[in-house]
C-alpha positions as CSV (number, residue, x, y, z in Angstrom):
1,M,-161.6,336.7,-72.2
2,I,-158.8,334.3,-72.6
3,Y,-155.6,335.5,-74.3
4,G,-153.1,333.2,-76.0
5,I,-149.4,333.7,-76.0
6,G,-149.5,335.5,-79.3
7,D,-152.1,337.9,-78.0
8,I,-150.0,338.6,-74.9
9,F,-146.9,339.1,-77.0
10,K,-148.8,341.7,-79.2
11,L,-150.0,343.5,-76.1
12,K,-146.4,343.7,-74.7
13,I,-145.1,344.9,-78.1
14,N,-147.8,347.6,-78.3
15,S,-147.1,348.7,-74.7
16,M,-143.4,348.8,-75.5
17,K,-144.1,350.9,-78.7
18,R,-146.1,353.4,-76.6
19,I,-143.3,353.6,-74.0
20,I,-140.7,354.1,-76.6
21,T,-142.8,356.7,-78.5
22,L,-143.4,358.6,-75.2
23,A,-139.7,358.5,-74.3
24,L,-138.8,359.7,-77.8
25,L,-141.3,362.6,-77.6
26,I,-140.1,363.7,-74.2
27,S,-136.5,363.6,-75.5
28,L,-137.3,365.5,-78.6
29,S,-139.3,368.2,-76.7
30,Q,-136.2,368.7,-74.5
31,G,-134.0,369.1,-77.5
32,L,-136.4,371.4,-79.3
33,R,-136.8,373.7,-76.3
34,A,-136.1,377.3,-77.4
35,Q,-132.7,378.7,-76.5
36,T,-133.0,381.5,-73.9
37,A,-131.8,385.0,-74.6
38,E,-129.1,384.4,-72.0
39,D,-128.0,381.2,-73.8
40,S,-127.9,383.1,-77.1
41,V,-125.7,385.9,-75.7
42,K,-123.3,383.3,-74.1
43,A,-123.1,381.5,-77.5
44,V,-121.9,384.6,-79.3
45,I,-119.3,385.4,-76.7
46,N,-118.1,381.7,-76.7
47,Q,-118.0,381.9,-80.5
48,L,-115.7,384.9,-80.2
49,F,-113.2,382.9,-78.0
50,T,-113.5,379.8,-80.2
51,A,-112.7,381.9,-83.2
52,M,-109.7,383.4,-81.4
53,R,-108.4,379.9,-80.5
54,N,-108.9,378.7,-84.0
55,A,-107.5,381.8,-85.6
56,D,-110.7,381.9,-87.6
57,T,-111.1,385.5,-88.9
58,V,-114.4,384.9,-90.6
59,M,-116.0,383.5,-87.4
60,L,-114.4,386.2,-85.4
61,H,-115.7,389.0,-87.6
62,N,-119.3,387.5,-87.5
63,C,-119.4,388.0,-83.7
64,F,-119.5,391.7,-84.1
65,S,-122.0,394.3,-85.2
66,E,-121.3,396.5,-88.3
67,R,-119.4,399.2,-86.4
68,P,-118.3,397.9,-83.0
69,I,-116.2,399.9,-80.5
70,M,-113.3,398.0,-79.0
71,Q,-111.3,399.5,-76.1
72,T,-108.7,398.5,-73.5
73,I,-108.1,400.4,-70.3
74,V,-104.4,401.3,-70.1
75,K,-102.2,403.7,-68.1
76,D,-100.1,406.3,-70.0
77,K,-96.5,407.3,-69.1
78,E,-97.7,409.7,-66.4
79,G,-99.9,407.0,-64.8
80,N,-103.2,408.4,-66.1
81,T,-105.9,405.8,-66.8
82,L,-107.1,406.0,-70.4
83,A,-109.3,403.9,-72.8
84,R,-107.3,403.0,-75.9
85,T,-109.6,402.4,-78.9
86,D,-108.8,399.9,-81.6
87,L,-110.5,398.9,-84.8
88,L,-112.1,395.5,-85.3
89,E,-110.1,395.1,-88.5
90,N,-106.8,395.4,-86.5
91,F,-108.0,392.8,-84.0
92,V,-109.1,390.5,-86.8
93,K,-105.8,390.9,-88.6
94,Q,-103.9,390.2,-85.3
95,I,-105.8,387.0,-84.7
96,G,-105.4,385.9,-88.3
97,S,-101.6,386.3,-88.0
98,I,-101.2,383.8,-85.1
99,Q,-101.3,380.0,-85.2
100,K,-104.3,378.0,-84.3
101,N,-104.5,377.4,-80.5
102,A,-102.0,380.2,-79.8
103,A,-104.6,382.6,-78.2
104,D,-106.6,381.0,-75.4
105,E,-108.8,383.3,-73.4
106,R,-110.6,381.5,-70.5
107,I,-113.6,383.4,-69.2
108,V,-116.2,383.1,-66.5
109,F,-119.7,384.4,-67.1
110,E,-120.1,386.5,-63.9
111,S,-123.1,388.7,-64.9
112,I,-125.5,388.8,-67.8
113,R,-128.3,391.4,-68.0
114,I,-130.7,391.7,-70.8
115,D,-133.3,394.3,-71.7
116,G,-135.0,393.6,-75.0
117,P,-132.3,394.2,-77.7
118,L,-129.6,395.1,-75.2
119,A,-127.4,392.7,-73.3
120,S,-124.6,393.6,-70.9
121,V,-122.1,390.9,-69.9
122,W,-119.2,390.8,-67.4
123,T,-116.6,388.1,-67.8
124,P,-113.4,387.9,-65.7
125,Y,-110.7,386.1,-67.8
126,Q,-107.2,384.7,-67.9
127,F,-105.3,384.9,-71.2
128,F,-102.8,382.4,-72.4
129,L,-100.5,382.8,-75.4
130,N,-98.9,379.7,-76.8
131,G,-99.7,377.9,-73.6
132,Q,-98.1,380.4,-71.4
133,F,-100.0,382.7,-69.0
134,S,-100.0,386.3,-70.4
135,H,-102.4,388.4,-68.3
136,C,-105.8,388.5,-66.7
137,G,-108.6,391.1,-66.3
138,A,-112.3,391.5,-67.1
139,N,-114.2,392.0,-70.2
140,S,-117.3,394.1,-70.4
141,F,-119.5,393.4,-73.4
142,Q,-122.5,395.3,-74.7
143,L,-124.4,393.3,-77.3
144,L,-127.2,394.3,-79.7
145,R,-129.8,391.9,-80.9
146,T,-130.1,392.3,-84.7
147,K,-132.2,390.5,-87.3
148,T,-129.4,387.9,-87.5
149,G,-129.0,387.5,-83.8
150,W,-126.8,388.9,-81.0
151,K,-123.8,390.9,-82.0
152,I,-121.0,392.5,-80.0
153,Q,-121.4,396.3,-80.2
154,Y,-119.0,397.4,-77.5
155,L,-116.1,395.6,-75.8
156,I,-113.9,397.1,-73.2
157,D,-111.4,395.2,-71.1
158,T,-108.8,395.5,-68.4
159,R,-105.4,393.8,-68.5
160,R,-103.0,393.1,-65.6
161,K,-100.4,390.5,-64.6
162,E,-101.0,390.7,-60.8
163,G,-104.0,389.5,-58.8
164,C,-104.9,386.9,-61.3
165,G,-105.6,384.0,-59.0
166,G,-104.5,380.4,-59.5
């Protein structure tokens, strides 16, 4: 069989179409890959800190379950270690009262454990207020998988100024 230039051109075009189609399908399949549970948990926690940086109270509120528990480990006047409890509404109000980019909490995902609808996350952090280092510590999150996705049910943290690294 003898092919003319037009036939060869058509064969090359058809081959190129197949290669482009295959590359496109591979690319789309990578993009459509389902997000893992760990990725979904990280996304909610990252959303929390994005909301804080943006002073976005609606986004902030959406990160939490209906009745979350928020605590900070503190020492009283006698040096006793206590867990101080705060309401989500107070936290949201505080974040809403600051300027955008004033609150910048930089975290590291150190540990994520998931068992069905429960996720436990440990994130050491450094907190900056208006560009100045304020304190560091660790956050411990307990998340609940709801019909609308992962939500923070419990958050407890430590706060200190010493031993913060860098």
